[in-house]
N, C-alpha and C positions, 0 to 999 in steps of 0.2 A: 609265142611259140609258133613254129613254122612247120606245116605239114603239106608235103606235096607241092611246095613252092607257094603256098598260101599262108599268111600269118593270122593268128588268132590271139585275142587278148584274154587274160585271166585276171579278174579282179578279186584280190584276196587279202585277208588280214593275217597278222602273225598269230598262230594258234596259242602260243605261250602267253601273248598279251591278252588274249580273250580268256584263257584260264585264269589269269591274275585278276581280271576285272570281276569274274564271278566269285573268285576266292576272297577278294578284299571287300566285297560289297557288305556294308554294315547291316542292311536289311536281312541278308542271308545268314548273318553270324549265329543267331540262336538256333539255326536249323542245320548247320553243317555237320556232317558226320565224318569222323576221321578214322574209323576202324571197323572191321566187320564184327557182326554180332549174331548170336544165335538166340532165337526166341522160341518158347515153348508154351503150349496151350495147357499143359498139365503139370502138376508138381513133381511127377516122376520123370520128367524130361523125356517122354517117349513120342509125343506129338509135336513135331517141329513146325514152326510157322514161317512163311515166306511173304514178304511185302515189298519194302524198299530194296534197292540193289545191294545194300550192305548186308542184308540177311541171306543172300544167295551164296552158293558155293564158290562162284568165281573169285570173289573178293578174298574168301578164306584161302583159296589156292594160290593167289597172287600176293597176298600179304607177306612180304619177304622179311621175316625175322632172320632166316638163314638163306642167303641168296648167293649163288656162284654166278660170276660174270662171264664165264666161259661160253663160247657160242653153242656148245653141245647142250648146255642147261638153259640157256636163254631162249632157244627155239624148241625146247623139248616139249613133247606132248603132255598136256595137263592131266593129272590124275585127280579127279574131284572127290574121290573117296577118302582121301587123306591130305594133310597139309603139305605145303611145298617143302621138299627136302633138298638141300644143296649144302655147300661146303663152307663158303666164306660167310661169317656172321656179320650182319648189319642190323642191329635193333633200332627200334624207335623211329621208323620211317612211316610216311603216310602215302597211301596209294590214291592217285586221282583218276578214276576211270573216265576216259574220254568216250563220249557217245556221239556218233555222227549220223546224220540222216540227210537224204537228198532226194529230190523228186522234181522232175521237169513239170513246168506249169505254163499254161497259156496266159499271155498278158493282154491279148486283145480278143474281143468276140469275133470280129472279122479281121481276117489276115493271118499271118503266120508268125507273129511276134511271140517268142517263147523266152523263158528264163530257166536257168538250172542252178537254183540256190542250194548251198550247203549249209546246214545248221549244226551247231555244236552245243553241247552242254556237258556237265560233269555228273557222275554218279554220286558225288558227295552231296548234292542237293536233293532233298526228299521229292517224291513225285508230285506232291500237291503244289510244289512251286514250279516244277518243270512244265507242267501241263497248262499253266495259266499265262497266256501271252502278256497280261498286264503286269506280271511280276518280273518280266525281262530275264527269266531263268535260261532262255535259249538265245543264242547269239548267231547272227548271220556271219558266217566264216568266209564265204566266197560266192562268186557267181562264175560257173563253169562255162566254157564255150558251148554254144548250142548248134553249131553248124554240122550238117549232115555230110559234109565233104563231098558234095555232088560233082566237084571237078575231077574226082578220081572215078574213071569210068568203070573199072573192073569192080563188080559188087563184092567179091570176097576180099579184094585188097582194101576196099572202102570200109568194110566191117572191121578188119584188122586195124586200120588206121584210126577209126573212131574209138576202138578199145584202147589203143596205145596212147591216143590223145587224152582220154579220160584218166588213165593211170598215171600219166606224166603230170597232169594237173593235181591230182590227188596226192601224188608222191611229194610235190612241192609244198602242199599244205601241211603234211604230217612229218616232214623231214626232221623238224626239231625233236620229235618224240623218239627218233632212233637212238639218240644218245642220252637225252635227259630221262628216258624211261629207265635206263640203267644207272647212270650217274647221279640223277636227281637234281633238284634245284631248291633254293630256299625261298619259300613264299610266306609273306606276312598276311595274316588274316585281319579282319576288322578290329579285333581286340588287341592288335600289336604283337600277337604271338607269331613267332617264326618257326616253321616246321620244315623238315627235310622231306620234300614231296617228290614223287615219281609219277609223272603223267604217262599213262599207259592206255593205249587204244583198247576199248573193251567191247563195244557193240556197235552194230550198224543197223539202222531201221530204214526200210525202203520197200518198194514194190517188187515183184518178181523180175521184171526186166533189169532193174538196178542190182537185184541180188546176184543174178548170173553174171552181170558186167563186173561186179565187184570180185566175185570169187573166181572169175575166168572159166566158169563151167559152161556147158552147152545148153541151148534151149531145150526144154522138155526133161531135164534132169533135175535132181533135188540139188539145191545149193549147199547142202549140208553133208549128206551121206552118199556113198557111191552105189545107191540102188540102181539096178539096171533100168534103162529108160523104158524098155518095152514091158517091164514088170513092176513099174513103180507104184501101181495101184495095190499090190499085195502088201498088207500090213505086216506079214511075217518077214519080209525082206528089209524092214527098217533097221538100219545098223548104226554104228557109231560114226562120228564125223570122220572125214578123209584124213588120212595120215599126212602130217605136214612135212617131215624130213624128206621123204621121196620126191614130193612136189618141189621143195626148195632145191634139191639136187638136180631135178630136171630143169628148173629155170636157170641154174648156174651154167648149163651147157650152151647159153647163148653166145658165149665167147667162141664157141666152135662154129662149124658151118651151119647154115640155116636148116639144112635137111636133118642133121642130128638133133638140133633144137626142137623142131616140129615133131619128130618121132618120139623124143623123150617126153614132150608135153602130152602127146597122144597116149602114150603108155600109162601115164598116171591120171588120165581123164580130164585134162584141162586144155584150154585154148593156148596157143603159142603167143602169149602176150609179153612184150618186152618190159621187163622190170615192173611187175605189179606193185602198187603203193605199199602193200603189207609185207613185201618180201624181206625187208630189213628191220621191220618193227619187232621190238623184243617182246617176249611173252604173249605172242598173238597167234592164235589158230583161227584164221579168218572164217573157216567153215563152221567153227563153234560160235563165232561172233554174230551169225545171222539170227536175228531174234524174232519171236512171234509178232504178227501184224494183224490185228483184229480187223482193221478196216479193209485192207486189200485182200487178205487171205480168206477171211470168213465172210464178211458182208458182200464185198465185191468179188468173191470167189465162190466158196462152197454154197453160201446161201443164194447167191445169184443163180447158180446152176440148179440148186434144189427147187426154187420157184418155177424155173423153166420146165423141169421134169414133171412137176405137179400139174402144170398147165397142159402138158402134152398128154399126161396120163388121164386127167379128169375132163379135159376140154376147157378152153378159155371161156366159152359162154357160161358154163356152170360155175366156174371159179368167180367170174365177174359178178354173177347173180348173187352168189353167196356173200361177196364183199358188200354189195348194196344193201343186204338185208341185216348187216351187223348193227346192233343198237349203239348209240353214242356212249363214250366213256372218256373220262378225263385223260387217261394215259394211252388212248388208242386214237390214231388218225383214221377217219373214214375216207375210203376211196369210192365215192359215190358213182364214178364211172368205171369202176373195176381197175384191175392192175395189168391187164394185157395190153392196154393201149399206151402205157408208160414208156417213155424212150429216155435214154441217158439217165437211168435211175441212180440216184446217189446212195452212199452208204447210209445216210439218215433215213431215206425212204425204205431201204432194205431192212433197217432196224425196226421201223414202224410196222412193216408187213409181217415181220417175225412175231409180233405180239399177238396176232390173230390167226397165223397161218395154220396152226394145229387145230384150231377150233372150227375152221370152215371145211375141214376134210374129215371130221370125226366120223361121219356116217356116209361118206360118199361111196358110190359104187364104181368099181374098176371094170374095165372090159375084160373079156375072156375069162370071167369068173375068178380073177385073181383076188386073193384074200386081202381085205382092206387093212387087216390087223398089221400085216407086214409093212405096208406104207406107213401106218401110223407109227410103228415102232422105229422105222428109219428116220421119219421126220422128228419124232421126239428125241431120238438119240442125238441127232445133229444139233437140235435146238438146246437140249440140255448141255451139250458140250460147249455150245457158244456161251451160254449164260454162266456156266461154271468157270470157263476160261476168262471171263471178265471180272471175277471176284477180286476185290482189292486186297484181300488177305487170303492166303492159302495155307492149309495144313497138310500133313500127310494123309489125313482122312478125306479132305476134299479133293486131293489129287487122285485118290483111289476112286472117288465118285466120277472124276473126270475120265478116268480110264474105263469105267463101267459104262458111261454114256457113249464113249467112242466105240466100245465093243458092241453095244446095242445097234449103233449105226452100221458098223461093219457087218454084223450078223444079218441085217435085214435089207441092206441096199441092193441085194440081188433082185429085189422086185422090180427095179427100173430096167434091169437087163431082161427079165422075164416078160415085161410089157414092150420090149422092143425099142425102148427109148435110148438105152446105152448099150454098147458092146463091151466096154470095159471102163475102168476108172483110173486109167494111166494119165493123170494130169497132175502136175506138181503141187498145186495148192491143196488138193485133197490128200496127197501124201504127206505134206509138211505138217499137218495137224497131229501126226503121230509123234512129233518131236516136242510137243508143247509141254508135256509132263516134265521131261528132263530139263528143258530150257527154263521153266519156271523155278525149278530147284537151283539152277545155276545163276540166273540173273534176277530172280524176283518175279513178281506178278506182271501180267502183260500190259497193265496200265502204266508201267514205267516207260514204255517205248512206243505207244500207239501212234501211228502216223497221222491220226486225226489231229494231233497237236501241230504237226508241221503243216498240214493242209491249211490250218487256220493262220499259221504264220505267213503263208504265201500272200494273204491279203495285206497285211501290215508291211511286209519287207520286200515285196515284189510288185503286186498289182497297184497298190497305192502309190508306190515310188514311181511306177511307170506313168501313172496318170498325171503326176506332177512335172512330166517332161514334155517336150514338143515332138517326141517320137522320132527324133533324129539324134544319133550318137547318144542313145538313151542311157547307156550304162554309166557314162560319166556324170550325167545329171542325176541318175538314181542314186549312185554312191554319195554324191555331194548332198543330196536331199536327206538321205538316211543319216549321214554324219551330223548334219545340223539338227535333225529331229532327236538323235540320241543325246546330243549335248543339252538340248532343252529338257529332256527327261532326267538327265543326271542333275541338272541345276534344280529341277522341281523336287527331286529327292533331297537335295541338300537343303533347300528352303524348308520342306516339311520337317526334316530332322532338327534344324535350328529352332523352329517354332516349337516343336515338342520339347526341346531343352529349355526354351524360355519359359514354358509353362510348367517346368519342373515335373515333366511326366515321368513316371517310374519306368525304368527299362524293362523291356520285355524278357522275362526269365526264360531260360531254355526249358526247365521243368522236365518231368518225366515224359518219355515218348508216348504219344497218343496214336493208337492204331485206328485206321479208318474202319468204322463199323459196316457190316454188310447192309443193315437197315438202320437208318437214323431214327431215334425216338420221334414219335408224331404227337402233336397236339391238336385238339379241336379249336378252331377259330371261327367265330360267328361275326357277321357284320354288325356295325353299330346300330343300324336302323333297319326295320323289317323291309321285305320286298313289297309287301302289300298291306295297307291299312284297312281296317273295318270290313273284313271279309265275313259275310253271314255264315252262321253255322250250316244253313242249307246249302250254300255254295261250297262249303268245305266238303260236304258229302257228294255234291253233284259234279264239281269241277276237279277236285283233288282225289276223289274216289275213296275218302276216309269214311266209310259207311258206318262204323261204330265208334266214331270219334267222341261223341258225348259219353257213351259208356266207358271208353278207355280213359277219358279225362276224369270221370267220376271214380273209377277204380284207383287212378294215380293220386288223387286228392285224399281219398280215405286211407290209403296205404301210407301216404306221407304224414298224415295226422295221427295215425295209430299203427306204428310199425310192429307192435306186438300182436296184432290181430292175426288169426289164421286166415287161410284162403277163403274159407266159407264165410267167415265174419266179414271180410273185406267185400266179397261179392254181395252179400246181403245189405251192407251199409251203402254200397255204391248204387244199388237199385233204388234206394229210397233218398238218395242225395239229390238236391235241386241245384242246378247250375244257373246262377243269375246272370248269364252272358248271352248276348244275341250276336255279337260280332267279336272277332279276334284278329290280331295281327299275325301275318304269316311270313316266315323266312323261306326263301326258295332255294338256298344253297347252304350246305355245311362244308367247310374246308378243313382239310388236315394239312398242317404245315410242319416242317422240320427245319433245323438249322445245321449248316455245314461249318464245323469249327475250323476247317482249313481254307475257307473262303476269305476274300478281302474284308467282308463284313460278317463276322461270325455271329452277329445278333440278328441278321436279316432273315426274314421268314421265307421259305421256299415252299410253295403249294405243291404237294406230292400227290394228293388225291382230293376228290370232292364228291358230294352226294347231291343230286339235283332233284327237285320236287317242284316242277313248273307245269301248270296247266296249258292247254292250247290257247292261242291268242292270234289276233289279226295285226299285221304290221301296218305301217302308215300307207302302204300301197294297196291294202286290202287283201293281201295274201295270208292264208291260213298257216300259221307256224305250229306244227304239231307239238304236243306236250311231251315232257320228258320226266319219267319217274324211275329213278335208279333202284335197283335191289341192293339192300344193305344186309350183311351178315354181321350180327352183334354178339360180342362176347359177353354172355349174360352173367355167369357166376364163376364156375371153376374151369373155364376154357384156358388152354395154353396159348403159347405164342404162335403155334402152328397146328393145323388140323382143324376139325369141325366140332370137337367135343366141347360142350358148354355153350355152343352157339344157338342163336335164334334166327 
């Protein structure tokens, strides 16, 4: 491609061939979904459930039992409250939702080598396959040009040229979908069944700069709805997605003079981009296709701002001091130097900070006698919204809880304005979370499209490929290296399949759909051998703080031997029981493990929590390592799955 007299190279694959590879993979055959479904949590079918993409309303609206191929219906606005209504009947087709994601990444620690990979997957694959790079459910579709076009001196012309170059490259990638999305093509799956498939662009996952680049909207605006830029922080102004037909009509004026084209685009609120890649795609509303992004919108957006506001309100020294006082816990990372000195904080670190953020401000005092309760409610509302938005399964009830948490945040965030930290909340990432409820109903839960998966793909499909080159003409070498690597992986799959056949292994049945639980069942797992042998009973009292260990052991032995005794009888017998032990073996840790049925090893144990009981000791350098004694809340008798009733 030539822009301003300079040529740029686009390294791309045929998107239809990529779809065929995913569709025909034998490993994916038991999990492919071919039609939309509605799931309910009750027998009355009043509480609807949303998880994988085929349970959302988009698939129902696009599944064309009756489809008209006229342009007026192909580009018509979707009505997700009812099924698609058209004229020409064409039954028995299969929709292939195409999901694209792209994000520019740095290839070198020093220098300016960057890559712009485009990844593709299909919504027919369940999310537990899409999110695991080891399953190869995502395919590298292209490397886009990364040039900033510095040879164009005018900044406005340069920005327009960069946008036009991006859309020209993307249009080349998705051009086969313009016709095949309507006419369809025959694809054979791994079992030999041939289906009439219609690949349709469904969703785009990316950060905010890529969102406005894709939608041709202006910086500072919402990429979905036409909320005013200066009032984007008002939740009452959140509206429906932009209307597509007027925008397409404005884009068609490019055949006229440039002034008319620019004025028409300005009137509908988009940039004057020549032929956006989605202009001719059937059944696509690009403003509806922008999906939630937990990593960039929440962790690297709202949560990042929230932590900064709390530090300004409470003081960095106080926040750091409270971070250093936190006790150790299996699921919490300790920031022993505080959090104010952190730079280039990752999404993982923001996730770790969220786990104790509310706890460290629970009794903090704010300046100017501002009520701490308002700060607590604002923080709790946003954190509740974050964790509810990450649910792997949503229902109409949990979505209502999501709205309640967002309402709590909106009702109390005024505290940051009263403290002089903010003057308004007019930034797009804070606005976009108002669309989460609707988008979850349309496309399924947020873990279908999280960009954390594509960030992980950067390592395998961009950074490692670059390290295999000599850093000169790297893209030719990167594509050759990736091609050979994929051939090796395909051959490895073939060998494993033939070995399984030779062992006469039973084929994996599709079976009923298993929904991912919110909390996996936990089991207690102890070590095979004690952590300490021959610990005297006096040391149990002195080092471990078990002051009534002998009495508790006596009570346990009597109750075990005589379960029919009353409490008074047990206590009387325990007081006269002789314990013929002077030393015991001690275990310092109890682990709680769970198993993920969607992982590559469904029988593997995942440590989800642990309880420590370790006395202080000296390491080999003579340093005193403090002891750790965790607090455990035990479900004694009639306790439920939640709450503190029946707990000890």
